[in-house]
ZAMARGU-4260 file (C-alpha; in steps of 0.2 Angstrom, whole numbers, plus 5000, padded with zeros to 4 digits):
<rodrens>
0) 5586/5639/5590 | 5596/5655/5591 | 5598/5663/5574 | 5602/5679/5564 | 5588/5682/5552
5) 5589/5692/5535 | 5573/5695/5525 | 5577/5692/5507 | 5562/5702/5500 | 5553/5719/5503
10) 5535/5719/5499 | 5537/5703/5489 | 5552/5710/5478 | 5568/5701/5480 | 5583/5711/5487
15) 5599/5711/5477 | 5611/5697/5483 | 5625/5709/5485 | 5615/5719/5497 | 5611/5703/5507
20) 5629/5700/5510 | 5631/5717/5519 | 5616/5713/5530 | 5620/5709/5548 | 5603/5701/5552
25) 5591/5702/5567 | 5595/5690/5582 | 5582/5680/5590 | 5575/5662/5593 | 5568/5654/5578
30) 5552/5644/5582 | 5542/5633/5570 | 5524/5627/5574 | 5507/5623/5567 | 5493/5636/5571
35) 5475/5638/5566 | 5474/5653/5553 | 5457/5661/5554 | 5459/5670/5538 | 5464/5655/5528
40) 5452/5643/5538 | 5465/5629/5539 | 5480/5624/5550 | 5496/5633/5544 | 5515/5630/5548
45) 5522/5646/5555 | 5540/5652/5558 | 5542/5665/5571 | 5558/5675/5576 | 5556/5679/5595
50) 5566/5691/5604 | 5563/5695/5623 | 5546/5686/5622 | 5540/5696/5607 | 5537/5691/5589
55) 5549/5701/5578 | 5544/5692/5562 | 5532/5679/5556 | 5532/5668/5540 | 5516/5659/5536
60) 5515/5642/5526 | 5534/5640/5529 | 5545/5628/5520 | 5563/5624/5522 | 5571/5626/5505
65) 5589/5624/5509 | 5599/5619/5525 | 5618/5617/5526 | 5633/5621/5538 | 5623/5631/5550
70) 5613/5641/5538 | 5595/5639/5530 | 5583/5647/5519 | 5564/5647/5523 | 5551/5652/5511
75) 5533/5657/5514 | 5523/5673/5515 | 5522/5687/5527 | 5506/5697/5531 | 5506/5716/5532
80) 5493/5729/5533 | 5493/5742/5519 | 5488/5760/5520 | 5469/5756/5520 | 5473/5744/5535
85) 5469/5729/5524 | 5479/5713/5526 | 5490/5709/5511 | 5501/5694/5509 | 5518/5695/5501
90) 5530/5681/5496 | 5545/5681/5508 | 5561/5671/5511 | 5572/5671/5526 | 5590/5668/5527
95) 5594/5661/5544 | 5612/5658/5551 | 5615/5650/5568 | 5619/5663/5581 | 5633/5657/5592
100) 5635/5674/5601 | 5631/5674/5620 | 5613/5678/5625 | 5610/5696/5629
</rodrens>
């Protein structure tokens, strides 16, 4: 499904809602699937934003919180590496809007 994605948090901290209204969003294909997470040692539902065959963003343990009129909110956590190259998980939410623009 083609969407425009806006991340609603930075390093787990919620972004001010007024700033989100101004965000245009990153375009791509939203894909949701089950994967085997080696770090958690269990299956995990993952949402990925794909663009030109590459993963642009990934949300782990994803849940649909809200869905209405071509928009949805997904919650989960994103994994990043800190300065010491350690994996850190942050709470994250995505606001996804259906993207009706032609494919590039």
